[in-house]
N, C-alpha and C positions, 0 to 999 in steps of 0.2 A: 538781437539785444544782448550787449555785454553789460554786466554789473559794473558800476562805477568803482574807483578805488576805494571809496568810503564805505560803500556797501560790502565789498569783499574783505576789508580789514576790519570791519565793526558790525555792530548789530543793529544799525538804525534801519527802521522798517521801510524806507523808501527804496524803491528799485528805479534806477535811472540809467540812462546811456553813459558811454564814456566820456561824452562832452558834459564836464562838470557845470557848465552854465545852465544846463536843463534841470540840474538838481538843486533845490533850495537848501535841503539839508547839507549838502557838500559845500555850498557857497558859505553857509554860516559856520561850518566846521572850519574851513579854511581861513575865514576871517578871525575866528577865535585862536586858532593855532598861530596866527601871526601875532596877535596880542599877547598870548602866552609867551612867545619868544621873546617879544619887546620887554615883558616885565622880567622874564629870567635874566635878560641881559642887564637891566637896571639893578636887580638884585645883586648880580656879580659885580657891578660898580660899587654899589654900597658897601658890599663886604670887603672889597679891596681897600677901601677907605678907612676901615676900622682897624 
């Protein structure tokens, strides 16, 4: 068993396989990271308008 990227790079307690689909914590993390990127992009656009 190999630790998933999320487990190696962070301290979340789940130990999962390299297949991110098998780790609910990694799925949630991936979704949230995508939303954060979208928000950061929206902020950049708003700042450019000011």
